[in-house]
N, CA and C atoms of all chains as a GROMACS GRO file, in nm:
protein
  618
    1MET      N    1   0.630  13.473   4.182
    1MET     CA    2   0.683  13.586   4.221
    1MET      C    3   0.829  13.585   4.189
    2GLU      N    4   0.892  13.478   4.240
    2GLU     CA    5   1.044  13.454   4.185
    2GLU      C    6   1.041  13.476   4.051
    3GLN      N    7   0.985  13.450   3.977
    3GLN     CA    8   1.025  13.404   3.814
    3GLN      C    9   0.962  13.583   3.767
    4ILE      N   10   0.861  13.636   3.832
    4ILE     CA   11   0.856  13.762   3.772
    4ILE      C   12   0.988  13.837   3.809
    5LEU      N   13   1.047  13.841   3.907
    5LEU     CA   14   1.125  13.952   3.960
    5LEU      C   15   1.268  13.914   3.883
    6GLN      N   16   1.279  13.738   3.834
    6GLN     CA   17   1.389  13.738   3.744
    6GLN      C   18   1.355  13.775   3.628
    7LEU      N   19   1.224  13.779   3.591
    7LEU     CA   20   1.221  13.798   3.442
    7LEU      C   21   1.221  13.972   3.430
    8ILE      N   22   1.209  14.031   3.530
    8ILE     CA   23   1.222  14.213   3.527
    8ILE      C   24   1.366  14.241   3.525
    9ALA      N   25   1.452  14.157   3.579
    9ALA     CA   26   1.595  14.158   3.628
    9ALA      C   27   1.660  14.138   3.467
   10LEU      N   28   1.578  14.029   3.407
   10LEU     CA   29   1.646  14.012   3.266
   10LEU      C   30   1.624  14.108   3.169
   11ILE      N   31   1.468  14.163   3.161
   11ILE     CA   32   1.471  14.287   3.083
   11ILE      C   33   1.550  14.413   3.112
   12ALA      N   34   1.587  14.445   3.233
   12ALA     CA   35   1.647  14.550   3.267
   12ALA      C   36   1.809  14.526   3.197
   13VAL      N   37   1.885  14.391   3.240
   13VAL     CA   38   1.990  14.367   3.192
   13VAL      C   39   2.009  14.382   3.034
   14ILE      N   40   1.917  14.336   2.961
   14ILE     CA   41   1.909  14.382   2.830
   14ILE      C   42   1.891  14.528   2.750
   15ILE      N   43   1.795  14.579   2.818
   15ILE     CA   44   1.781  14.753   2.802
   15ILE      C   45   1.925  14.838   2.812
   16GLY      N   46   1.998  14.796   2.958
   16GLY     CA   47   2.094  14.859   2.973
   16GLY      C   48   2.210  14.812   2.896
   17THR      N   49   2.234  14.704   2.873
   17THR     CA   50   2.343  14.682   2.758
   17THR      C   51   2.321  14.741   2.662
   18ALA      N   52   2.190  14.766   2.590
   18ALA     CA   53   2.160  14.829   2.460
   18ALA      C   54   2.192  14.967   2.486
   19PHE      N   55   2.172  15.019   2.592
   19PHE     CA   56   2.194  15.173   2.598
   19PHE      C   57   2.346  15.183   2.573
   20SER      N   58   2.401  15.085   2.653
   20SER     CA   59   2.572  15.105   2.679
   20SER      C   60   2.623  15.095   2.524
   21VAL      N   61   2.598  14.997   2.464
   21VAL     CA   62   2.611  14.970   2.323
   21VAL      C   63   2.603  15.119   2.224
   22LEU      N   64   2.485  15.173   2.234
   22LEU     CA   65   2.455  15.276   2.168
   22LEU      C   66   2.543  15.404   2.190
   23GLY      N   67   2.560  15.420   2.328
   23GLY     CA   68   2.647  15.533   2.365
   23GLY      C   69   2.806  15.519   2.319
   24VAL      N   70   2.831  15.421   2.326
   24VAL     CA   71   2.980  15.374   2.262
   24VAL      C   72   2.993  15.409   2.130
   25LEU      N   73   2.931  15.353   2.070
   25LEU     CA   74   2.877  15.354   1.906
   25LEU      C   75   2.872  15.527   1.866
   26GLY      N   76   2.779  15.592   1.945
   26GLY     CA   77   2.775  15.728   1.911
   26GLY      C   78   2.875  15.785   1.952
   27TYR      N   79   2.995  15.751   2.031
   27TYR     CA   80   3.138  15.805   2.088
   27TYR      C   81   3.241  15.784   1.963
   28ILE      N   82   3.194  15.677   1.908
   28ILE     CA   83   3.306  15.644   1.795
   28ILE      C   84   3.263  15.717   1.676
   29ARG      N   85   3.090  15.687   1.623
   29ARG     CA   86   3.081  15.782   1.514
   29ARG      C   87   3.031  15.931   1.476
   30PHE      N   88   3.015  15.975   1.625
   30PHE     CA   89   2.964  16.156   1.610
   30PHE      C   90   3.078  16.198   1.546
   31PRO      N   91   3.030  16.343   1.509
   31PRO     CA   92   3.160  16.384   1.444
   31PRO      C   93   3.232  16.509   1.545
   32ASP      N   94   3.149  16.548   1.647
   32ASP     CA   95   3.198  16.649   1.745
   32ASP      C   96   3.217  16.608   1.861
   33VAL      N   97   3.307  16.685   1.959
   33VAL     CA   98   3.322  16.667   2.104
   33VAL      C   99   3.175  16.697   2.150
   34TYR      N  100   3.111  16.812   2.125
   34TYR     CA  101   2.998  16.828   2.197
   34TYR      C  102   2.874  16.718   2.159
   35THR      N  103   2.865  16.664   2.038
   35THR     CA  104   2.750  16.571   2.008
   35THR      C  105   2.818  16.435   2.070
   36ARG      N  106   2.945  16.429   2.100
   36ARG     CA  107   2.979  16.279   2.147
   36ARG      C  108   2.958  16.289   2.316
   37LEU      N  109   2.974  16.395   2.358
   37LEU     CA  110   2.937  16.407   2.509
   37LEU      C  111   2.784  16.381   2.511
   38HIS      N  112   2.696  16.424   2.423
   38HIS     CA  113   2.560  16.390   2.415
   38HIS      C  114   2.525  16.237   2.419
   39ALA      N  115   2.622  16.159   2.352
   39ALA     CA  116   2.616  16.033   2.336
   39ALA      C  117   2.666  15.956   2.474
   40THR      N  118   2.780  15.998   2.540
   40THR     CA  119   2.828  15.922   2.643
   40THR      C  120   2.761  15.950   2.784
   41GLY      N  121   2.669  16.065   2.791
   41GLY     CA  122   2.608  16.093   2.888
   41GLY      C  123   2.477  15.960   2.917
   42LYS      N  124   2.478  15.911   2.831
   42LYS     CA  125   2.339  15.772   2.814
   42LYS      C  126   2.425  15.665   2.915
   43VAL      N  127   2.527  15.640   2.892
   43VAL     CA  128   2.622  15.553   2.946
   43VAL      C  129   2.588  15.501   3.087
   44GLY      N  130   2.637  15.644   3.150
   44GLY     CA  131   2.638  15.639   3.304
   44GLY      C  132   2.469  15.672   3.367
   45VAL      N  133   2.391  15.722   3.282
   45VAL     CA  134   2.274  15.742   3.352
   45VAL      C  135   2.173  15.607   3.311
   46PHE      N  136   2.169  15.568   3.214
   46PHE     CA  137   2.073  15.475   3.179
   46PHE      C  138   2.137  15.338   3.199
   47GLY      N  139   2.262  15.322   3.139
   47GLY     CA  140   2.318  15.196   3.130
   47GLY      C  141   2.357  15.136   3.244
   48VAL      N  142   2.405  15.194   3.369
   48VAL     CA  143   2.394  15.138   3.492
   48VAL      C  144   2.334  15.131   3.580
   49VAL      N  145   2.247  15.231   3.567
   49VAL     CA  146   2.120  15.220   3.642
   49VAL      C  147   2.032  15.147   3.617
   50LEU      N  148   2.015  15.077   3.500
   50LEU     CA  149   1.919  14.966   3.499
   50LEU      C  150   1.997  14.861   3.540
   51LEU      N  151   2.145  14.835   3.535
   51LEU     CA  152   2.215  14.724   3.599
   51LEU      C  153   2.196  14.712   3.711
   52LEU      N  154   2.179  14.821   3.798
   52LEU     CA  155   2.148  14.829   3.936
   52LEU      C  156   2.014  14.814   3.958
   53ILE      N  157   1.880  14.838   3.883
   53ILE     CA  158   1.762  14.790   3.911
   53ILE      C  159   1.755  14.628   3.906
   54ALA      N  160   1.837  14.572   3.812
   54ALA     CA  161   1.840  14.458   3.789
   54ALA      C  162   1.898  14.373   3.950
   55ALA      N  163   2.000  14.426   3.987
   55ALA     CA  164   2.054  14.369   4.112
   55ALA      C  165   1.958  14.400   4.235
   56VAL      N  166   1.889  14.494   4.237
   56VAL     CA  167   1.790  14.516   4.342
   56VAL      C  168   1.691  14.390   4.311
   57ASN      N  169   1.653  14.378   4.174
   57ASN     CA  170   1.533  14.270   4.161
   57ASN      C  171   1.566  14.140   4.176
   58LEU      N  172   1.701  14.082   4.170
   58LEU     CA  173   1.746  13.955   4.239
   58LEU      C  174   1.776  13.968   4.356
   59GLY      N  175   1.795  14.037   4.442
   59GLY     CA  176   1.791  14.057   4.568
   59GLY      C  177   1.932  14.050   4.620
   60LEU      N  178   2.039  14.138   4.520
   60LEU     CA  179   2.167  14.120   4.606
   60LEU      C  180   2.194  14.224   4.682
   61LEU      N  181   2.141  14.325   4.663
   61LEU     CA  182   2.174  14.420   4.751
   61LEU      C  183   2.029  14.499   4.834
   62GLY      N  184   2.066  14.570   4.948
   62GLY     CA  185   1.929  14.631   4.983
   62GLY      C  186   1.872  14.752   4.917
   63PHE      N  187   1.754  14.804   4.909
   63PHE     CA  188   1.735  14.896   4.848
   63PHE      C  189   1.797  15.055   4.850
   64GLY      N  190   1.844  15.059   4.996
   64GLY     CA  191   1.913  15.174   5.030
   64GLY      C  192   2.031  15.196   4.952
   65LYS      N  193   2.129  15.120   4.971
   65LYS     CA  194   2.270  15.122   4.891
   65LYS      C  195   2.264  15.140   4.771
   66ALA      N  196   2.136  15.074   4.709
   66ALA     CA  197   2.132  15.080   4.551
   66ALA      C  198   2.093  15.241   4.515
   67LEU      N  199   1.991  15.297   4.622
   67LEU     CA  200   1.916  15.411   4.602
   67LEU      C  201   2.066  15.528   4.615
   68VAL      N  202   2.163  15.488   4.710
   68VAL     CA  203   2.280  15.617   4.719
   68VAL      C  204   2.344  15.570   4.574
   69LEU      N  205   2.357  15.465   4.541
   69LEU     CA  206   2.453  15.460   4.418
   69LEU      C  207   2.379  15.522   4.275
   70ILE      N  208   2.244  15.507   4.270
   70ILE     CA  209   2.136  15.562   4.177
   70ILE      C  210   2.164  15.710   4.199
   71VAL      N  211   2.151  15.744   4.321
   71VAL     CA  212   2.116  15.897   4.315
   71VAL      C  213   2.277  15.946   4.274
   72MET      N  214   2.375  15.928   4.338
   72MET     CA  215   2.518  15.956   4.308
   72MET      C  216   2.547  15.970   4.151
   73LEU      N  217   2.489  15.834   4.083
   73LEU     CA  218   2.539  15.838   3.935
   73LEU      C  219   2.434  15.940   3.854
   74MET      N  220   2.296  15.979   3.895
   74MET     CA  221   2.221  16.077   3.824
   74MET      C  222   2.270  16.221   3.872
   75VAL      N  223   2.348  16.218   3.974
   75VAL     CA  224   2.406  16.385   3.987
   75VAL      C  225   2.527  16.367   3.925
   76THR      N  226   2.617  16.288   3.949
   76THR     CA  227   2.742  16.317   3.895
   76THR      C  228   2.770  16.322   3.763
   77GLY      N  229   2.662  16.255   3.686
   77GLY     CA  230   2.689  16.211   3.530
   77GLY      C  231   2.688  16.336   3.448
   78PRO      N  232   2.569  16.416   3.484
   78PRO     CA  233   2.543  16.550   3.401
   78PRO      C  234   2.625  16.674   3.472
   79VAL      N  235   2.686  16.682   3.562
   79VAL     CA  236   2.760  16.756   3.604
   79VAL      C  237   2.880  16.714   3.543
   80THR      N  238   2.956  16.610   3.527
   80THR     CA  239   3.073  16.566   3.477
   80THR      C  240   3.037  16.612   3.286
   81SER      N  241   2.935  16.593   3.263
   81SER     CA  242   2.922  16.625   3.124
   81SER      C  243   2.940  16.770   3.094
   82HIS      N  244   2.854  16.867   3.168
   82HIS     CA  245   2.863  16.987   3.165
   82HIS      C  246   3.021  17.060   3.213
   83THR      N  247   3.095  16.971   3.259
   83THR     CA  248   3.213  17.032   3.320
   83THR      C  249   3.325  17.013   3.182
   84ILE      N  250   3.293  16.874   3.109
   84ILE     CA  251   3.397  16.877   3.022
   84ILE      C  252   3.346  16.950   2.895
   85SER      N  253   3.207  16.973   2.858
   85SER     CA  254   3.150  17.056   2.764
   85SER      C  255   3.217  17.225   2.770
   86ALA      N  256   3.209  17.248   2.937
   86ALA     CA  257   3.264  17.403   2.936
   86ALA      C  258   3.402  17.419   2.931
   87ALA      N  259   3.491  17.327   2.944
   87ALA     CA  260   3.649  17.317   2.910
   87ALA      C  261   3.631  17.291   2.753
   88ALA      N  262   3.565  17.225   2.688
   88ALA     CA  263   3.611  17.215   2.534
   88ALA      C  264   3.565  17.357   2.502
   89TYR      N  265   3.451  17.409   2.530
   89TYR     CA  266   3.445  17.561   2.461
   89TYR      C  267   3.544  17.650   2.529
   90ARG      N  268   3.585  17.658   2.647
   90ARG     CA  269   3.714  17.763   2.673
   90ARG      C  270   3.797  17.744   2.606
   91ILE      N  271   3.870  17.630   2.585
   91ILE     CA  272   3.984  17.631   2.508
   91ILE      C  273   3.966  17.619   2.340
   92GLY      N  274   3.838  17.669   2.298
   92GLY     CA  275   3.818  17.688   2.168
   92GLY      C  276   3.829  17.563   2.090
   93ILE      N  277   3.758  17.469   2.117
   93ILE     CA  278   3.749  17.353   2.021
   93ILE      C  279   3.622  17.375   1.930
   94PRO      N  280   3.625  17.409   1.793
   94PRO     CA  281   3.516  17.420   1.704
   94PRO      C  282   3.381  17.340   1.682
   95MET      N  283   3.282  17.396   1.660
   95MET     CA  284   3.168  17.288   1.640
   95MET      C  285   3.168  17.265   1.500
   96LYS      N  286   3.110  17.132   1.472
   96LYS     CA  287   3.101  17.078   1.328
   96LYS      C  288   2.961  17.110   1.334
   97ARG      N  289   2.900  17.175   1.184
   97ARG     CA  290   2.790  17.199   1.139
   97ARG      C  291   2.690  17.258   1.236
   98ALA      N  292   2.728  17.352   1.318
   98ALA     CA  293   2.614  17.431   1.416
   98ALA      C  294   2.563  17.517   1.331
   99VAL      N  295   2.433  17.515   1.385
   99VAL     CA  296   2.328  17.628   1.327
   99VAL      C  297   2.384  17.720   1.398
  100ARG      N  298   2.397  17.768   1.506
  100ARG     CA  299   2.445  17.882   1.558
  100ARG      C  300   2.498  17.850   1.697
  101ASP      N  301   2.584  17.995   1.772
  101ASP     CA  302   2.660  17.983   1.883
  101ASP      C  303   2.615  18.108   1.967
  102ASP      N  304   2.540  18.077   2.071
  102ASP     CA  305   2.488  18.192   2.159
  102ASP      C  306   2.558  18.249   2.253
  103LEU      N  307   2.705  18.206   2.248
  103LEU     CA  308   2.810  18.235   2.344
  103LEU      C  309   2.902  18.323   2.268
  104ALA      N  310   2.861  18.357   2.113
  104ALA     CA  311   2.978  18.377   2.056
  104ALA      C  312   2.999  18.532   2.089
  105ASN      N  313   2.894  18.632   2.102
  105ASN     CA  314   2.885  18.748   2.109
  105ASN      C  315   2.956  18.801   2.270
  106ILE      N  316   2.953  18.723   2.365
  106ILE     CA  317   2.957  18.759   2.495
  106ILE      C  318   3.100  18.788   2.489
  107SER      N  319   3.141  18.913   2.602
  107SER     CA  320   3.300  18.909   2.596
  107SER      C  321   3.322  18.947   2.738
  108THR      N  322   3.269  18.843   2.853
  108THR     CA  323   3.327  18.832   2.953
  108THR      C  324   3.496  18.759   2.966
  109SER      N  325   3.544  18.801   3.079
  109SER     CA  326   3.718  18.709   3.110
  109SER      C  327   3.716  18.570   3.092
  110GLN      N  328   3.569  18.522   3.085
  110GLN     CA  329   3.591  18.346   3.089
  110GLN      C  330   3.649  18.319   2.989
  111TYR      N  331   3.573  18.395   2.854
  111TYR     CA  332   3.576  18.319   2.709
  111TYR      C  333   3.708  18.396   2.642
  112LYS      N  334   3.817  18.480   2.719
  112LYS     CA  335   3.917  18.543   2.643
  112LYS      C  336   4.025  18.428   2.578
  113ASN      N  337   4.016  18.339   2.583
  113ASN     CA  338   4.101  18.238   2.523
  113ASN      C  339   4.077  18.213   2.388
  114ARG      N  340   3.941  18.195   2.357
  114ARG     CA  341   3.850  18.178   2.268
  114ARG      C  342   3.910  18.230   2.116
  115PRO      N  343   3.923  18.172   2.000
  115PRO     CA  344   3.998  18.258   1.911
  115PRO      C  345   3.874  18.329   1.843
  116MET      N  346   1.477  12.938   3.328
  116MET     CA  347   1.486  13.091   3.376
  116MET      C  348   1.665  13.134   3.386
  117GLN      N  349   1.678  13.050   3.548
  117GLN     CA  350   1.778  13.073   3.575
  117GLN      C  351   1.914  13.063   3.472
  118ASN      N  352   1.907  12.975   3.410
  118ASN     CA  353   2.024  12.947   3.293
  118ASN      C  354   2.031  13.081   3.181
  119LEU      N  355   1.890  13.070   3.149
  119LEU     CA  356   1.886  13.205   3.058
  119LEU      C  357   1.965  13.293   3.104
  120LEU      N  358   1.917  13.364   3.226
  120LEU     CA  359   1.994  13.463   3.301
  120LEU      C  360   2.114  13.450   3.338
  121ILE      N  361   2.165  13.362   3.346
  121ILE     CA  362   2.318  13.363   3.378
  121ILE      C  363   2.393  13.382   3.212
  122PHE      N  364   2.344  13.314   3.127
  122PHE     CA  365   2.383  13.343   2.979
  122PHE      C  366   2.349  13.472   2.928
  123ILE      N  367   2.264  13.554   2.968
  123ILE     CA  368   2.266  13.661   2.936
  123ILE      C  369   2.346  13.748   3.001
  124LEU      N  370   2.370  13.738   3.113
  124LEU     CA  371   2.474  13.807   3.178
  124LEU      C  372   2.615  13.806   3.142
  125GLU      N  373   2.627  13.647   3.122
  125GLU     CA  374   2.794  13.662   3.052
  125GLU      C  375   2.822  13.713   2.913
  126ALA      N  376   2.710  13.723   2.842
  126ALA     CA  377   2.687  13.802   2.719
  126ALA      C  378   2.717  13.940   2.744
  127SER      N  379   2.655  13.986   2.828
  127SER     CA  380   2.679  14.145   2.861
  127SER      C  381   2.805  14.166   2.891
  128LEU      N  382   2.853  14.073   2.992
  128LEU     CA  383   2.996  14.093   3.040
  128LEU      C  384   3.112  14.100   2.895
  129ALA      N  385   3.076  13.998   2.832
  129ALA     CA  386   3.170  14.019   2.716
  129ALA      C  387   3.152  14.135   2.619
  130ILE      N  388   3.037  14.173   2.602
  130ILE     CA  389   2.983  14.287   2.540
  130ILE      C  390   3.099  14.438   2.573
  131HIS      N  391   3.077  14.421   2.728
  131HIS     CA  392   3.105  14.539   2.801
  131HIS      C  393   3.264  14.569   2.791
  132ILE      N  394   3.318  14.406   2.798
  132ILE     CA  395   3.503  14.386   2.776
  132ILE      C  396   3.497  14.464   2.660
  133LEU      N  397   3.432  14.425   2.528
  133LEU     CA  398   3.503  14.465   2.406
  133LEU      C  399   3.436  14.634   2.386
  134MET      N  400   3.346  14.679   2.434
  134MET     CA  401   3.342  14.823   2.473
  134MET      C  402   3.468  14.893   2.551
  135ILE      N  403   3.511  14.808   2.649
  135ILE     CA  404   3.629  14.883   2.704
  135ILE      C  405   3.749  14.878   2.598
  136ALA      N  406   3.796  14.745   2.543
  136ALA     CA  407   3.892  14.787   2.450
  136ALA      C  408   3.873  14.889   2.318
  137VAL      N  409   3.746  14.882   2.296
  137VAL     CA  410   3.737  15.004   2.193
  137VAL      C  411   3.761  15.131   2.246
  138CYS      N  412   3.715  15.175   2.376
  138CYS     CA  413   3.731  15.288   2.423
  138CYS      C  414   3.883  15.325   2.444
  139ALA      N  415   3.962  15.219   2.514
  139ALA     CA  416   4.097  15.263   2.516
  139ALA      C  417   4.188  15.269   2.387
  140TRP      N  418   4.117  15.209   2.273
  140TRP     CA  419   4.186  15.229   2.141
  140TRP      C  420   4.162  15.409   2.094
  141ARG      N  421   4.021  15.415   2.140
  141ARG     CA  422   4.005  15.545   2.111
  141ARG      C  423   4.071  15.647   2.189
  142VAL      N  424   4.062  15.642   2.314
  142VAL     CA  425   4.183  15.740   2.401
  142VAL      C  426   4.341  15.719   2.365
  143TRP      N  427   4.380  15.620   2.288
  143TRP     CA  428   4.539  15.612   2.263
  143TRP      C  429   4.515  15.688   2.125
  144ARG      N  430   4.428  15.710   2.038
  144ARG     CA  431   4.411  15.769   1.912
  144ARG      C  432   4.340  15.891   1.914
  145GLY      N  433   4.317  15.978   2.040
  145GLY     CA  434   4.212  16.028   2.000
  145GLY      C  435   4.244  16.164   1.925
  146GLU      N  436   4.147  16.258   1.905
  146GLU     CA  437   4.182  16.400   1.813
  146GLU      C  438   4.242  16.513   1.890
  147ASN      N  439   4.184  16.533   2.000
  147ASN     CA  440   4.242  16.612   2.100
  147ASN      C  441   4.229  16.593   2.218
  148ALA      N  442   4.269  16.698   2.321
  148ALA     CA  443   4.246  16.638   2.497
  148ALA      C  444   4.109  16.596   2.513
  149ILE      N  445   4.044  16.691   2.491
  149ILE     CA  446   3.895  16.661   2.529
  149ILE      C  447   3.818  16.550   2.500
  150ASP      N  448   3.855  16.491   2.355
  150ASP     CA  449   3.792  16.360   2.324
  150ASP      C  450   3.892  16.267   2.396
  151ARG      N  451   4.004  16.271   2.445
  151ARG     CA  452   4.058  16.199   2.517
  151ARG      C  453   3.995  16.175   2.657
  152LEU      N  454   3.969  16.294   2.720
  152LEU     CA  455   3.938  16.309   2.855
  152LEU      C  456   3.759  16.222   2.840
  153ILE      N  457   3.705  16.251   2.729
  153ILE     CA  458   3.564  16.199   2.717
  153ILE      C  459   3.600  16.024   2.717
  154GLY      N  460   3.680  15.993   2.658
  154GLY     CA  461   3.716  15.829   2.657
  154GLY      C  462   3.782  15.798   2.792
  155ALA      N  463   3.827  15.897   2.870
  155ALA     CA  464   3.886  15.820   3.006
  155ALA      C  465   3.746  15.816   3.110
  156ASP      N  466   3.648  15.919   3.096
  156ASP     CA  467   3.548  15.936   3.160
  156ASP      C  468   3.441  15.809   3.140
  157LEU      N  469   3.464  15.748   2.989
  157LEU     CA  470   3.352  15.647   2.958
  157LEU      C  471   3.413  15.541   3.022
  158LEU      N  472   3.540  15.503   3.006
  158LEU     CA  473   3.645  15.383   3.056
  158LEU      C  474   3.622  15.371   3.195
  159SER      N  475   3.584  15.491   3.281
  159SER     CA  476   3.536  15.443   3.438
  159SER      C  477   3.406  15.409   3.468
  160THR      N  478   3.317  15.442   3.373
  160THR     CA  479   3.178  15.444   3.377
  160THR      C  480   3.135  15.296   3.337
  161LEU      N  481   3.238  15.229   3.226
  161LEU     CA  482   3.219  15.098   3.179
  161LEU      C  483   3.279  15.011   3.282
  162THR      N  484   3.405  15.038   3.351
  162THR     CA  485   3.436  14.985   3.464
  162THR      C  486   3.339  14.950   3.583
  163LEU      N  487   3.260  15.036   3.597
  163LEU     CA  488   3.158  15.070   3.665
  163LEU      C  489   3.060  14.933   3.665
  164ALA      N  490   3.029  14.972   3.534
  164ALA     CA  491   2.909  14.840   3.467
  164ALA      C  492   2.953  14.705   3.515
  165ILE      N  493   3.085  14.665   3.475
  165ILE     CA  494   3.148  14.564   3.467
  165ILE      C  495   3.155  14.535   3.613
  166LEU      N  496   3.180  14.598   3.714
  166LEU     CA  497   3.197  14.550   3.857
  166LEU      C  498   3.014  14.505   3.892
  167VAL      N  499   2.890  14.591   3.835
  167VAL     CA  500   2.779  14.543   3.870
  167VAL      C  501   2.745  14.418   3.805
  168ILE      N  502   2.805  14.385   3.705
  168ILE     CA  503   2.766  14.263   3.630
  168ILE      C  504   2.841  14.121   3.710
  169VAL      N  505   2.969  14.168   3.729
  169VAL     CA  506   3.038  14.038   3.816
  169VAL      C  507   2.995  14.038   3.927
  170ALA      N  508   2.931  14.117   3.992
  170ALA     CA  509   2.865  14.088   4.132
  170ALA      C  510   2.723  14.019   4.118
  171LEU      N  511   2.672  14.041   3.993
  171LEU     CA  512   2.561  13.961   3.938
  171LEU      C  513   2.598  13.818   3.925
  172ILE      N  514   2.670  13.804   3.868
  172ILE     CA  515   2.727  13.691   3.834
  172ILE      C  516   2.784  13.587   3.937
  173LEU      N  517   2.875  13.634   4.006
  173LEU     CA  518   2.910  13.562   4.127
  173LEU      C  519   2.825  13.554   4.258
  174VAL      N  520   2.737  13.656   4.259
  174VAL     CA  521   2.617  13.676   4.363
  174VAL      C  522   2.691  13.705   4.492
  175ASN      N  523   2.765  13.820   4.467
  175ASN     CA  524   2.873  13.854   4.555
  175ASN      C  525   2.851  14.002   4.590
  176SER      N  526   2.795  14.064   4.689
  176SER     CA  527   2.768  14.202   4.724
  176SER      C  528   2.868  14.293   4.747
  177ILE      N  529   2.999  14.232   4.753
  177ILE     CA  530   3.126  14.290   4.806
  177ILE      C  531   3.170  14.414   4.693
  178TYR      N  532   3.129  14.366   4.550
  178TYR     CA  533   3.159  14.426   4.460
  178TYR      C  534   3.105  14.591   4.410
  179LEU      N  535   2.991  14.600   4.472
  179LEU     CA  536   2.892  14.691   4.454
  179LEU      C  537   2.970  14.802   4.550
  180ASP      N  538   3.034  14.756   4.669
  180ASP     CA  539   3.070  14.871   4.762
  180ASP      C  540   3.236  14.933   4.709
  181VAL      N  541   3.270  14.815   4.620
  181VAL     CA  542   3.395  14.872   4.546
  181VAL      C  543   3.357  14.972   4.434
  182ALA      N  544   3.227  14.959   4.364
  182ALA     CA  545   3.165  15.035   4.263
  182ALA      C  546   3.143  15.169   4.307
  183LEU      N  547   3.071  15.157   4.437
  183LEU     CA  548   3.042  15.296   4.509
  183LEU      C  549   3.180  15.378   4.535
  184GLY      N  550   3.253  15.300   4.554
  184GLY     CA  551   3.432  15.427   4.579
  184GLY      C  552   3.463  15.456   4.469
  185LEU      N  553   3.431  15.376   4.350
  185LEU     CA  554   3.495  15.401   4.183
  185LEU      C  555   3.419  15.532   4.149
  186ALA      N  556   3.304  15.497   4.173
  186ALA     CA  557   3.193  15.599   4.122
  186ALA      C  558   3.239  15.761   4.165
  187ALA      N  559   3.266  15.777   4.310
  187ALA     CA  560   3.322  15.874   4.378
  187ALA      C  561   3.461  15.920   4.315
  188LEU      N  562   3.555  15.857   4.320
  188LEU     CA  563   3.698  15.883   4.288
  188LEU      C  564   3.687  15.930   4.105
  189SER      N  565   3.607  15.886   4.062
  189SER     CA  566   3.626  15.891   3.925
  189SER      C  567   3.565  16.035   3.877
  190PHE      N  568   3.474  16.088   3.943
  190PHE     CA  569   3.394  16.186   3.950
  190PHE      C  570   3.497  16.283   3.974
  191ILE      N  571   3.574  16.294   4.093
  191ILE     CA  572   3.650  16.390   4.131
  191ILE      C  573   3.773  16.385   4.024
  192GLY      N  574   3.832  16.285   3.988
  192GLY     CA  575   3.936  16.292   3.871
  192GLY      C  576   3.904  16.349   3.754
  193THR      N  577   3.786  16.324   3.680
  193THR     CA  578   3.730  16.387   3.561
  193THR      C  579   3.733  16.530   3.559
  194ILE      N  580   3.673  16.582   3.711
  194ILE     CA  581   3.639  16.704   3.695
  194ILE      C  582   3.788  16.768   3.722
  195SER      N  583   3.876  16.739   3.781
  195SER     CA  584   4.008  16.799   3.808
  195SER      C  585   4.079  16.793   3.686
  196LEU      N  586   4.103  16.719   3.625
  196LEU     CA  587   4.141  16.696   3.472
  196LEU      C  588   4.096  16.788   3.404
  197ALA      N  589   3.947  16.825   3.397
  197ALA     CA  590   3.940  16.927   3.280
  197ALA      C  591   3.942  17.045   3.358
  198LYS      N  592   3.958  17.096   3.485
  198LYS     CA  593   3.990  17.238   3.534
  198LYS      C  594   4.145  17.218   3.491
  199TYR      N  595   4.238  17.152   3.500
  199TYR     CA  596   4.394  17.130   3.474
  199TYR      C  597   4.390  17.175   3.310
  200ILE      N  598   4.298  17.107   3.223
  200ILE     CA  599   4.312  17.138   3.070
  200ILE      C  600   4.291  17.290   3.062
  201VAL      N  601   4.172  17.326   3.135
  201VAL     CA  602   4.163  17.485   3.075
  201VAL      C  603   4.246  17.583   3.115
  202ASP      N  604   4.280  17.567   3.286
  202ASP     CA  605   4.382  17.645   3.371
  202ASP      C  606   4.499  17.654   3.328
  203GLN      N  607   4.530  17.531   3.307
  203GLN     CA  608   4.706  17.463   3.302
  203GLN      C  609   4.763  17.446   3.422
  204SER      N  610   4.666  17.474   3.528
  204SER     CA  611   4.718  17.409   3.659
  204SER      C  612   4.589  17.375   3.769
  205VAL      N  613   4.608  17.280   3.838
  205VAL     CA  614   4.484  17.232   3.930
  205VAL      C  615   4.419  17.296   4.019
  206PHE      N  616   4.515  17.416   4.124
  206PHE     CA  617   4.446  17.470   4.212
  206PHE      C  618   4.494  17.629   4.193
   0.00000   0.00000   0.00000
């Protein structure tokens, strides 16, 4: 039983590190602010959560505290990504190779700064 | 199994420290303000991952409490910095 829990923890650490490496690689290589946000959202939601699952399997912390951290990360990560992308759109950072822009014809006062 | 787990954890710690160095370089040489803000958010997330790995290596649960505090504070900091970039004022 101990061996099986350690094996699950080892696989979780390897997959979490792989997600973090792919997220940072996307942050360096992608051409645009919005696509970079798509890559960096994976680091918070998958990388750290899989490391926490490994910590639970090794018996380091109770399931309650780990659940608090996991729920907190899975709520605050998408909220942060949405806030940053809304700020980028409102100060008028252009998209590279975009197919269409659904907010281009809306003339509310929120988007008055956009060129 | 124990030795293999320790080796994988230390290799993961080295990879995360390398990724923090790359992100710090990218924050220093960013294209625009939003790009640097994404880099700062990613730095805080990677610091969180490093705290969890250090807690796993040292078998000490106190680092996870530090990680909980860091998660809350980095969320508030990123939100307020994004609002400051758009409106040029926090409140």
